[in-house]
C-alpha distance (Angstrom), angle and dihedral (degrees) to the residues before:
residue distance angle dihedral
M1 . . .
S2 3.78 . .
G3 3.83 90.5 .
Y4 3.80 96.5 -52.2
D5 3.79 126.8 116.1
V6 3.80 122.4 -141.1
V7 3.79 106.3 -137.9
G8 3.78 98.2 -177.1
I9 3.76 146.5 -3.2
A10 3.79 121.8 -153.4
S11 3.84 123.9 -160.7
N12 3.78 94.3 -152.3
G13 3.80 143.4 13.4
D14 3.83 96.2 -97.5
E15 3.78 90.8 50.5
A16 3.80 89.7 50.2
I17 3.81 91.8 54.2
K18 3.76 92.1 46.5
M19 3.84 92.8 49.3
Y20 3.84 90.7 47.2
K21 3.79 91.4 52.5
E22 3.81 91.4 49.8
F23 3.76 96.5 51.7
T24 3.76 110.2 105.3
E25 3.79 88.7 -163.9
K26 3.79 110.4 37.1
P27 3.76 118.8 -131.9
D28 3.80 118.4 -102.0
I29 3.77 92.1 -129.1
I30 3.84 134.0 16.9
I31 3.78 121.2 -157.4
L32 3.81 115.6 -159.7
D33 3.75 132.3 -175.4
Y34 3.79 120.8 -144.7
R35 3.75 99.9 -134.7
M36 3.77 108.0 56.9
P37 3.79 128.8 143.0
I38 3.82 121.6 -100.4
K39 3.82 95.5 5.6
N40 3.81 124.1 24.7
G41 3.79 124.1 -131.6
I42 3.78 96.1 -102.6
D43 3.82 91.8 55.2
A44 3.85 89.2 45.8
L45 3.75 90.8 49.6
K46 3.78 92.3 52.7
E47 3.77 92.3 49.5
I48 3.81 93.1 47.9
L49 3.79 91.8 51.3
Q50 3.81 90.3 48.2
I51 3.75 87.7 56.3
D52 3.81 93.3 45.7
K53 3.78 120.1 1.7
E54 3.83 89.3 -164.8
S55 3.81 93.0 63.9
K56 3.78 113.5 123.7
V57 3.78 111.0 -136.0
I58 3.83 130.0 -177.0
F59 3.78 118.9 -167.0
A60 3.79 122.0 -145.7
S61 3.78 118.1 -165.6
A62 3.77 143.8 138.8
D63 3.83 87.5 -143.1
R64 3.77 102.1 91.4
S65 3.84 91.6 177.6
I66 3.79 89.9 79.3
K67 3.81 96.3 51.9
Q68 3.81 97.0 101.0
E69 3.77 92.9 43.3
V70 3.80 90.5 52.2
Y71 3.76 91.4 51.8
S72 3.79 92.4 46.8
C73 3.79 89.3 52.2
G74 3.83 91.1 55.9
A75 3.80 109.4 -89.7
L76 3.78 114.2 147.2
G77 3.81 97.1 -154.3
F78 3.75 143.8 17.5
L79 3.79 126.2 -152.4
D80 3.81 116.0 -160.5
K81 3.77 109.1 -140.3
P82 2.92 127.3 -92.8
F83 3.81 97.1 43.7
S84 3.78 135.2 162.8
Q85 3.78 125.9 -113.3
Q86 3.81 87.5 -114.0
K87 3.82 92.2 55.2
L88 3.87 88.8 49.1
V89 3.82 91.3 50.1
N90 3.81 92.3 46.0
T91 3.81 91.5 50.5
V92 3.76 92.6 47.2
N93 3.77 91.3 49.5
K94 3.83 92.1 49.4
C95 3.77 91.8 49.3
L96 3.75 93.9 48.7
N97 3.79 88.6 50.7
M98 3.79 90.0 46.6
E99 3.78 93.4 -123.2
D100 3.75 118.7 155.8
V101 3.81 103.9 -94.8
K102 3.81 98.5 167.5
S103 3.73 111.1 122.2
């Protein structure tokens, strides 16, 4: 996918945290959804950043009402669903380059 490798896919927030903890080499970018079973994306975001405050997290959600909360919790980007592959790649590139992607 545009030169990036997907190193894991979690089906819920708890699984995402567990996978993140088990990675010996942390992923460059984490993409979280808001509505996930067991643990929502905001709670998963907070836990991941407690583990490593340098983690780069992008949020993807159709619920725009959480956008500011997500940014205040530490996400670097927000993708409004639905989004194109090009929008995803552009947001990932900006976050990897630490550009301001908040809009």
